[in-house]
C-alpha positions in Angstrom: -7.4 13.6 37.5 -6.1 16.2 35.2 -3.8 15.2 32.5 -1.2 16.8 30.2 -3.1 16.0 26.8 -1.3 17.6 23.9 -3.3 15.6 21.4 -6.9 14.6 21.5 -8.5 11.7 19.5 -10.5 12.4 16.4 -8.4 15.5 15.6 -6.1 16.2 12.6 -3.0 16.0 14.9 -4.2 12.7 16.2 -4.7 11.3 12.6 -1.2 12.4 11.7 0.4 11.0 14.9 -1.3 7.6 14.5 0.5 7.0 11.2 3.8 6.6 12.8 3.1 5.0 16.1 2.1 1.6 17.4 -0.9 1.8 19.8 -2.3 -0.8 22.2 -4.8 -2.2 19.7 -2.0 -2.9 17.2 0.6 -4.5 19.4 -0.8 -8.1 19.6 -0.3 -9.0 15.9 3.4 -7.9 16.2 3.9 -10.1 19.2 2.4 -13.1 17.2 4.7 -12.5 14.3 8.0 -11.2 15.8 8.3 -13.4 18.9 9.0 -17.1 19.0 7.0 -19.7 21.0 10.0 -20.1 23.1 10.2 -16.4 24.0 6.5 -16.2 24.6 6.6 -19.1 27.0 9.6 -17.6 28.7 7.9 -14.4 29.4 4.3 -15.5 29.5 3.9 -19.3 30.2 0.0 -19.1 29.7 0.2 -17.4 26.3 -2.3 -18.7 23.9 -2.4 -17.6 20.3 -5.8 -16.1 19.2 -7.0 -14.3 16.1 -6.4 -10.6 16.8 -7.5 -7.4 15.1 -5.3 -5.9 12.4 -2.1 -7.5 11.0 1.6 -7.0 10.7 1.1 -6.0 7.0 -1.5 -3.4 7.9 0.8 -1.9 10.5 3.7 -1.8 7.9 1.6 -0.1 5.3 0.5 2.5 7.9 4.1 3.4 8.8 5.5 3.2 5.3 2.6 4.8 3.2 0.4 6.6 5.9 -2.7 4.5 5.0 -4.8 2.9 7.6 -7.7 0.5 7.5 -11.2 0.6 9.1 -11.4 -2.9 10.7 -14.8 -2.4 12.1 -18.3 -2.1 10.5 -19.9 1.3 10.9 -22.6 -0.2 13.3 -20.0 -1.8 15.6 -17.7 1.3 15.6 -20.6 3.6 16.5 -21.9 1.1 19.1 -18.5 0.7 20.7 -18.0 4.4 20.9 -21.6 4.9 22.3 -21.1 2.4 25.1 -18.1 4.1 26.6 -19.8 6.8 28.7 -22.6 4.4 29.9 -20.0 1.9 30.9 -18.0 4.6 32.9 -21.3 5.6 34.6 -22.2 2.0 35.5 -18.6 1.4 36.8 -19.0 4.5 39.0 -22.3 3.4 40.4 -21.2 0.0 41.2 -17.9 1.0 42.8 -19.0 4.2 44.6 -16.8 4.7 47.6 -14.2 2.3 46.2 -13.1 3.6 42.9 -14.0 6.4 40.5 -13.5 6.3 36.7 -13.0 9.3 34.5 -13.5 9.1 30.7 -10.9 10.5 28.4 -10.1 11.0 24.7 -6.4 11.4 25.4 -3.8 10.3 22.8 -0.5 9.8 24.5 2.9 9.5 22.7 5.6 7.7 24.9 8.0 10.2 26.4 11.1 8.4 25.2 10.0 6.9 21.9 8.0 8.9 19.3 6.8 5.6 17.6 4.9 4.3 20.6 1.5 5.6 21.7 -1.7 4.7 23.6 -5.3 5.8 23.6 -6.8 5.0 27.0 -10.6 5.0 27.5 -10.1 6.5 30.9 -8.4 6.6 34.3 -9.4 5.0 37.6 -8.8 6.5 41.1 -9.0 4.2 44.1 -10.5 5.2 47.5 -10.3 1.5 48.8 -8.4 -1.6 47.9 -9.6 -3.8 44.9 -8.3 -7.3 44.0 -6.5 -8.5 40.9 -8.4 -10.9 38.8 -7.2 -14.5 39.2 -4.8 -13.9 42.0 -6.6 -11.8 44.5 -3.5 -9.7 44.9 -4.3 -6.3 46.4 -4.3 -3.1 44.4 -4.5 -0.2 46.7 -4.7 3.7 46.5 -1.0 3.7 47.1 -0.5 2.1 43.6 -1.6 5.4 42.1 -4.0 6.0 39.3 -4.9 3.1 37.0 -5.9 2.9 33.4 -9.4 2.1 32.2 -10.2 0.1 29.1 -13.8 -0.5 27.8 -14.8 -3.2 25.5 -18.1 -4.4 24.0 -18.0 -8.1 23.4 -20.3 -10.8 22.0 -22.7 -12.6 24.2 -20.9 -15.9 23.4 -17.7 -14.5 24.9 -19.4 -13.5 28.2 -18.3 -14.8 31.6 -14.8 -15.5 30.4 -11.6 -13.7 31.1 -11.0 -10.8 28.6 -9.3 -11.9 25.3 -5.5 -12.1 25.2 -5.4 -9.3 22.8 -7.2 -7.0 25.1 -4.9 -7.8 27.9 -1.9 -7.1 25.8 -3.6 -3.8 24.7 -4.1 -2.8 28.4 -0.7 -3.7 29.6 0.9 -1.8 26.6 -1.3 1.3 27.3 -0.7 1.2 31.0 3.0 0.9 30.5 3.1 3.8 28.0 1.3 5.8 30.5 3.5 4.9 33.4 0.8 3.2 35.5 1.2 0.1 37.7 -2.3 -1.4 37.1 -5.5 -1.2 34.9 -9.2 -2.1 35.0 -11.1 -3.4 32.1 -14.9 -3.1 31.8 -16.6 -5.6 29.4 -20.3 -5.2 28.2 -22.4 -7.6 26.3 -26.0 -8.1 25.4 -28.1 -10.3 27.9 -29.2 -12.6 25.1 -28.5 -13.1 21.4 -31.7 -11.4 20.4 -30.1 -8.2 21.7 -27.1 -8.4 19.5 -28.8 -7.3 16.2 -27.8 -4.1 14.5 -31.3 -2.8 15.2 -30.9 -3.4 19.0 -27.4 -1.9 18.9 -28.8 1.2 17.1 -31.4 1.7 19.7 -28.7 1.6 22.4 -26.6 4.2 20.5 -29.7 6.5 20.6 -30.2 5.8 24.3 -26.5 6.7 24.8 -26.8 9.9 22.8 -29.9 11.0 24.8 -28.3 9.8 28.2 -31.0 7.3 28.8 -28.5 4.9 30.3 -31.0 3.0 32.5 -32.6 1.7 29.2 -29.3 0.5 28.1 -28.7 -1.3 31.5 -31.9 -3.2 30.9 -30.4 -5.0 27.8 -26.7 -5.2 28.7 -24.6 -7.0 31.4 -21.2 -5.8 32.6 -18.2 -7.5 34.0 -15.2 -5.8 35.5 -11.7 -7.0 36.3 -8.6 -5.3 37.8 -5.0 -6.3 36.9 -1.5 -5.3 37.8 0.8 -4.5 34.8 2.4 -7.8 33.8 6.1 -7.0 32.8 6.3 -10.3 31.0 3.6 -9.1 28.7 5.3 -5.6 28.3 8.6 -7.1 27.6 7.2 -9.3 24.8 5.5 -6.2 23.4 8.7 -4.2 23.5 10.6 -7.1 21.9 8.0 -7.4 19.0 7.9 -3.6 18.6 11.7 -3.3 18.3 11.8 -6.1 15.7 8.9 -4.5 13.7 10.9 -1.1 13.7 13.9 -2.9 12.3 11.7 -4.3 9.5 10.5 -0.7 8.8 14.0 0.5 8.6 14.8 -2.4 6.2 11.8 -1.4 4.1 12.8 2.3 4.0 16.0 1.3 2.1 14.0 -0.1 -0.8 12.3 1.7 -3.7 8.9 3.2 -2.7 7.0 0.7 -4.7 8.8 -2.3 -3.0 8.8 -1.3 0.6 5.7 -3.2 1.5 7.3 -6.4 0.3 9.4 -6.9 3.5 6.1 -7.9 5.1 4.0 -11.0 4.4 0.3 -11.2 3.5 -1.9 -12.6 6.2 -3.2 -16.2 5.8 -6.6 -15.1 7.2 -8.8 -14.4 4.2 -10.5 -11.3 5.7 -7.2 -9.7 6.7 -5.6 -10.7 3.3 -8.5 -8.9 1.5 -8.1 -5.7 3.7 -4.2 -5.8 3.0 -4.8 -5.8 -0.7 -7.3 -3.0 -0.5 -4.8 -0.9 1.4 -2.1 -1.5 -1.1 -4.5 -0.4 -3.9 -4.7 2.9 -2.2 -1.0 3.6 -2.7 -0.6 6.1 -5.4 2.3 4.4 -7.3 2.2 3.2 -10.9 3.8 -0.1 -10.2 1.7 -0.8 -7.2 -1.4 0.4 -8.9 -0.7 -1.9 -11.8 -0.6 -4.9 -9.3 -3.3 -4.0 -6.8 -5.1 -0.9 -7.9 -6.5 0.6 -11.1 -4.8 -0.4 -14.4 -5.6 -0.3 -18.1 -7.5 -3.4 -19.4 -6.0 -5.6 -22.0 -7.8 -5.8 -25.4 -9.2 -9.3 -24.4 -10.6 -7.9 -21.1 -12.2 -5.0 -23.0 -13.9 -7.5 -25.3 -15.1 -9.6 -22.4 -16.6 -6.6 -20.7 -18.4 -5.6 -23.9 -19.6 -9.2 -24.4 -20.8 -9.4 -20.8 -22.8 -6.2 -21.2 -24.4 -7.7 -24.5 -25.2 -10.8 -22.6 -26.9 -8.9 -19.8 -29.0 -7.0 -22.5 -30.1 -10.3 -23.9 -30.8 -11.8 -20.5 -33.0 -8.9 -19.5 -34.9 -9.1 -22.8 -35.4 -12.9 -22.3 -36.5 -12.5 -18.7 -39.1 -10.0 -19.9 -40.3 -12.5 -22.4 -40.5 -15.3 -19.8 -42.6 -13.0 -17.5 -45.0 -12.4 -20.4 -45.2 -16.2 -21.1 -45.8 -17.0 -17.4 -48.4 -14.4 -17.3 -50.1 -16.0 -20.3 -50.1 -19.4 -18.7 -51.5 -18.0 -15.4 -54.6 -17.1 -17.3 -54.6 -20.2 -19.5 -54.4 -22.7 -16.7 -57.0 -21.0 -14.5 -59.5 -23.8 -14.8 -57.0 -26.7 -15.2 -54.5 -28.4 -13.0 -51.9 -29.1 -15.8 -51.4 -28.2 -19.5 -49.3 -30.8 -21.3 -47.9 -31.2 -24.9 -45.2 -32.8 -26.8 -42.2 -31.5 -28.7 -40.1 -33.9 -30.8 -41.0 -36.8 -28.4 -40.4 -34.7 -25.3 -43.3 -34.2 -22.9 -43.8 -30.6 -21.9 -45.9 -29.6 -18.9 -47.1 -26.4 -17.2 -48.7 -26.9 -13.7 -49.9 -24.7 -11.0 -47.5 -24.0 -8.0 -47.6 -22.0 -4.8 -45.7 -19.2 -6.5 -47.7 -19.3 -9.8 -46.8 -21.7 -12.5 -44.0 -24.2 -13.1 -42.6 -25.8 -16.2 -41.0 -29.2 -16.9 -38.7 -30.4 -18.1 -36.1 -28.2 -16.5 -32.7 -27.1 -17.6 -31.4 -30.4 -16.0 -32.7 -32.2 -19.1 -29.4 -32.2 -21.3 -31.0 -33.9 -24.2 -33.7 -31.2 -24.7 -31.1 -28.4 -24.1 -28.9 -29.8 -26.9 -32.1 -30.1 -29.3 -33.1 -26.5 -28.6 -29.5 -25.3 -29.3 -29.5 -27.1 -32.6 -32.6 -25.3 -33.9 
């Protein structure tokens, strides 16, 4: 299954090409934003909106300013990458004699549109017929090579059909590649205890040392095959074309205003990421709004005052530690030490952690008295 692969992932050429293309993992947010409910139902009656990765604003900033986010934690990114080869190996073991998968790091730019790309995880070649998920329609060797997509999912999402955004990604990638069908392999921990960062880290090590059988002890796999759905592809193309028109509209504006043709996400996490991306744009006006700027005189005074307060807090904390140490010794043979101050009863008593004092800061009358001294 040799391919013409002018660009490979994780190379300088790949990084540069990604800045001006929409890939499979980026198309779903565009469909949500740039197609109407009526259009989605027309092309895809079963469409259901779900929270996808990335956002329209993130795609816009990437095209206009060449800045891309990292939407995954380092652990999840490393884990997802590490699970790709073990997933291919598992697939080939299970489907031996029926299908054979080949891993790839290809980055493909559409032959007719330089702003469209895909990054398949692999390719599948059939020796025998397989059946489409949900319809049992036949996919045969005569349908040619298929695209392979590999996903790691959460245990709670197991035994369900792949997420809508994954299916959009696969249809987009397969269409870009000129394929008629694709297969998706989902892997997930067998139980919640195997989803911790520590357990994922162990499986990364097992993958690096090719101890795949140890991975298979903790992980389940599900596979499904699909024919390319042209309803999905048409929705993607419609959304892509409208996005490109927005980019063209933005490029007519001043550099520091181009991003304004897109709206911030309502999702707090995505909104935070979008503002972080804007803060990276090296433009004085944008920096003043989202990045580094000179503090006002009031802000400088507040920062100095905060520093002074922290110095006092540290000194007072050290004093309190010394006082608590004193009472730990003083109360050694007693259960409580009590006294009075201006008609207020004060008490020190033993606790599991050492000593405790009453009244507490909830006593407003005593607080006001202390402040007046």
